[in-house]
BASE-33217 format. One line per 2 residues: their letters; for each residue x, y, z of C-alpha. Coordinates in nm, 2 decimals, padded with zeros to 4 digits, always signed. Example, Ala and Ser with C-alpha at 12.3 -4.5 7.8 and 13.67 -1.06 7.14 Angstrom:
<zavos>
as) +01.23/-00.45/+00.78; +01.37/-00.11/+00.71;
</zavos>
This chain:
<zavos>
mn) +10.15/+12.51/+05.79; +10.16/+12.15/+05.67;
ep) +09.83/+12.00/+05.56; +09.67/+11.77/+05.81;
tq) +09.72/+11.40/+05.76; +09.45/+11.22/+05.57;
ps) +09.20/+11.02/+05.78; +09.25/+10.64/+05.77;
af) +08.98/+10.39/+05.69; +08.95/+10.33/+06.06;
se) +08.90/+10.70/+06.14; +08.64/+10.74/+05.86;
sl) +08.43/+10.46/+06.02; +08.41/+10.66/+06.35;
ll) +08.13/+10.89/+06.45; +08.09/+11.11/+06.76;
fd) +07.87/+10.92/+07.02; +07.85/+10.61/+06.81;
sa) +07.87/+10.27/+07.00; +08.25/+10.27/+07.01;
hl) +08.26/+10.63/+07.15; +07.99/+10.56/+07.41;
ta) +08.16/+10.25/+07.52; +08.50/+10.43/+07.55;
lg) +08.33/+10.71/+07.75; +08.15/+10.46/+07.98;
ls) +08.47/+10.26/+08.05; +08.66/+10.59/+08.11;
ll) +08.40/+10.71/+08.35; +08.40/+10.38/+08.53;
ai) +08.78/+10.39/+08.58; +08.77/+10.76/+08.67;
vc) +08.52/+10.70/+08.95; +08.61/+10.34/+09.07;
vp) +08.99/+10.37/+09.10; +08.98/+10.66/+09.35;
li) +08.70/+10.49/+09.55; +08.90/+10.17/+09.57;
gr) +09.21/+10.37/+09.67; +09.01/+10.53/+09.96;
cl) +08.95/+10.18/+10.10; +09.32/+10.08/+10.10;
sv) +09.57/+10.11/+10.38; +09.83/+10.39/+10.36;
tn) +10.10/+10.15/+10.24; +09.88/+10.00/+09.97;
rr) +09.77/+10.34/+09.86; +10.13/+10.43/+09.78;
ra) +10.17/+10.10/+09.60; +09.86/+10.18/+09.40;
vw) +09.99/+10.53/+09.32; +10.31/+10.39/+09.17;
al) +10.11/+10.12/+08.98; +09.91/+10.40/+08.82;
iv) +10.22/+10.59/+08.73; +10.38/+10.28/+08.57;
fa) +10.05/+10.23/+08.38; +10.06/+10.59/+08.26;
va) +10.41/+10.55/+08.13; +10.33/+10.22/+07.97;
qe) +10.04/+10.36/+07.78; +10.26/+10.64/+07.65;
vv) +10.52/+10.38/+07.53; +10.24/+10.18/+07.36;
dy) +10.11/+10.50/+07.20; +10.45/+10.60/+07.04;
an) +10.53/+10.24/+06.94; +10.19/+10.22/+06.77;
ra) +10.25/+10.55/+06.58; +10.59/+10.42/+06.47;
sf) +10.42/+10.11/+06.34; +10.23/+10.29/+06.07;
re) +10.44/+10.60/+06.00; +10.77/+10.77/+06.09;
ln) +10.77/+10.98/+06.40; +10.82/+11.34/+06.33;
li) +10.85/+11.69/+06.50; +10.52/+11.81/+06.35;
qd) +10.29/+11.55/+06.51; +10.47/+11.37/+06.78;
lp) +10.62/+11.61/+07.03; +10.43/+11.59/+07.37;
lh) +10.33/+11.96/+07.35; +09.95/+11.96/+07.36;
lc) +09.78/+12.08/+07.67; +09.67/+11.72/+07.76;
ny) +10.03/+11.61/+07.74; +10.12/+11.87/+08.00;
gl) +09.81/+11.78/+08.20; +09.91/+11.41/+08.23;
vi) +10.27/+11.49/+08.35; +10.16/+11.76/+08.60;
aa) +09.87/+11.54/+08.72; +10.12/+11.25/+08.77;
ig) +10.35/+11.48/+08.97; +10.05/+11.59/+09.18;
li) +09.95/+11.23/+09.24; +10.30/+11.13/+09.36;
tr) +10.39/+11.44/+09.56; +10.04/+11.58/+09.65;
nr) +10.17/+11.92/+09.54; +09.88/+12.16/+09.56;
fc) +09.97/+12.36/+09.25; +10.00/+12.05/+09.03;
fe) +09.67/+11.91/+09.17; +09.49/+12.24/+09.10;
fa) +09.62/+12.26/+08.74; +09.53/+11.89/+08.68;
yf) +09.18/+11.94/+08.84; +09.09/+12.25/+08.63;
ta) +09.23/+12.13/+08.30; +09.06/+11.79/+08.36;
at) +08.73/+11.96/+08.42; +08.76/+12.17/+08.10;
av) +09.00/+12.08/+07.82; +09.04/+11.71/+07.91;
mq) +08.66/+11.66/+07.94; +08.60/+11.83/+07.61;
al) +08.87/+11.61/+07.45; +08.68/+11.30/+07.57;
lt) +08.35/+11.43/+07.45; +08.46/+11.56/+07.11;
pn) +08.78/+11.40/+07.00; +08.94/+11.47/+06.66;
ld) +08.85/+11.14/+06.51; +09.06/+11.20/+06.20;
dl) +09.37/+11.18/+06.42; +09.29/+10.83/+06.54;
kn) +09.44/+10.59/+06.28; +09.37/+10.25/+06.44;
lt) +09.20/+10.08/+06.73; +09.52/+10.10/+06.95;
ey) +09.55/+10.48/+06.90; +09.17/+10.51/+06.98;
vv) +09.20/+10.31/+07.31; +09.52/+10.49/+07.42;
yf) +09.36/+10.83/+07.35; +09.08/+10.76/+07.59;
ih) +09.31/+10.61/+07.85; +09.55/+10.91/+07.84;
ha) +09.27/+11.16/+07.90; +09.09/+10.96/+08.15;
li) +09.41/+10.92/+08.36; +09.44/+11.30/+08.40;
iq) +09.09/+11.32/+08.55; +09.15/+11.00/+08.76;
fa) +09.47/+11.14/+08.91; +09.31/+11.47/+09.00;
lw) +09.01/+11.29/+09.15; +09.24/+11.06/+09.35;
nv) +09.39/+11.37/+09.51; +09.04/+11.48/+09.61;
vv) +08.89/+11.15/+09.72; +09.19/+10.97/+09.87;
dg) +09.43/+11.25/+09.97; +09.15/+11.49/+10.08;
ml) +09.30/+11.78/+09.87; +09.09/+12.09/+09.78;
ts) +09.17/+12.37/+09.55; +09.25/+12.71/+09.71;
rg) +09.15/+13.06/+09.63; +09.31/+13.20/+09.31;
av) +09.36/+12.85/+09.17; +09.17/+12.93/+08.85;
vr) +09.38/+13.24/+08.78; +09.70/+13.05/+08.85;
tl) +09.59/+12.77/+08.61; +09.51/+13.01/+08.34;
ll) +09.84/+13.20/+08.38; +10.03/+12.88/+08.35;
iv) +09.84/+12.78/+08.03; +09.92/+13.12/+07.88;
ai) +10.29/+13.08/+07.99; +10.30/+12.74/+07.82;
ml) +10.16/+12.89/+07.50; +10.47/+13.11/+07.43;
pv) +10.73/+12.83/+07.40; +10.48/+12.60/+07.22;
gi) +10.41/+12.88/+06.98; +10.78/+12.91/+06.91;
vn) +10.81/+12.54/+06.84; +10.51/+12.56/+06.61;
wl) +10.68/+12.84/+06.42; +11.01/+12.65/+06.39;
td) +10.85/+12.31/+06.30; +10.54/+12.42/+06.10;
an) +10.33/+12.23/+06.36; +10.00/+12.31/+06.54;
ym) +10.06/+12.21/+06.90; +09.79/+12.33/+07.14;
yl) +09.60/+12.42/+06.82; +09.76/+12.77/+06.83;
ca) +09.79/+12.80/+06.45; +09.47/+12.64/+06.33;
rp) +09.14/+12.53/+06.47; +09.12/+12.17/+06.58;
av) +08.90/+11.96/+06.35; +08.64/+11.88/+06.61;
dn) +08.27/+11.90/+06.62; +08.25/+12.11/+06.93;
pl) +08.02/+12.41/+06.97; +08.26/+12.57/+07.22;
vi) +08.53/+12.62/+06.95; +08.40/+12.93/+06.78;
gg) +08.55/+13.16/+06.52; +08.86/+13.17/+06.29;
wp) +09.22/+13.23/+06.39; +09.30/+13.38/+06.63;
wy) +08.96/+13.45/+06.77; +08.89/+13.08/+06.85;
iv) +09.19/+13.09/+07.09; +09.04/+13.39/+07.27;
nv) +08.70/+13.23/+07.28; +08.83/+12.90/+07.41;
mv) +09.02/+13.08/+07.69; +08.71/+13.28/+07.79;
ig) +08.49/+12.97/+07.78; +08.76/+12.77/+07.97;
wa) +08.77/+13.03/+08.24; +08.39/+13.02/+08.28;
lm) +08.40/+12.63/+08.30; +08.68/+12.65/+08.56;
lv) +08.47/+12.88/+08.77; +08.19/+12.62/+08.75;
aa) +08.43/+12.35/+08.85; +08.55/+12.56/+09.14;
lp) +08.20/+12.56/+09.29; +08.21/+12.21/+09.45;
mr) +08.56/+12.29/+09.58; +08.43/+12.60/+09.75;
wl) +08.14/+12.41/+09.90; +08.38/+12.14/+10.03;
rr) +08.61/+12.41/+10.18; +08.31/+12.56/+10.36;
rs) +08.20/+12.22/+10.48; +08.55/+12.14/+10.61;
ar) +08.57/+12.48/+10.79; +08.25/+12.39/+10.98;
</zavos>
């Protein structure tokens, strides 16, 4: 597999939980919580307008992301295909936001509570080449959580029984074609070929054991994330 790109001067200045990281986390959390709460106070018509405004914003930040990448290097198949789990998460979360599809909502909710949250807490700082990429990274991941939370707070949606299993099965199903793309392009999408360069105690072991460990730990975290959904279902039933 190709060697990872060298960190930039900007990325070398970054540290986990430094002032920039804490600020990004704080602003992300503020948007994640406040936007659905504001949406809850809107009329039905204005809620739909807000949903489409969020979708337009999500598309715009993707355009900015790719334009920014193209400004300092050539786009390529190894780094720039939208084949990481969080890329799928944003698309599926957006579909769930628009359609209120339960399967899309459940996938977004459980990936948001596990992989996306870990990405916010322990990003691969070497991949963030400038301030624009840094900002867009946090916006992208925060939007996935925000969309899933909108479905809960505004639309009143709850996960159903078996949602954790369905989410895990879809992730495994996605791995196969992504693995083929990795083989054809010498890439590392979904980190199936090499461990991500992150300082995360949950990423344990060498290849392929870190993949197994991440899946098991992800399953456990999804079960924890299912607890408030179970409580809300029981409360609703009463």
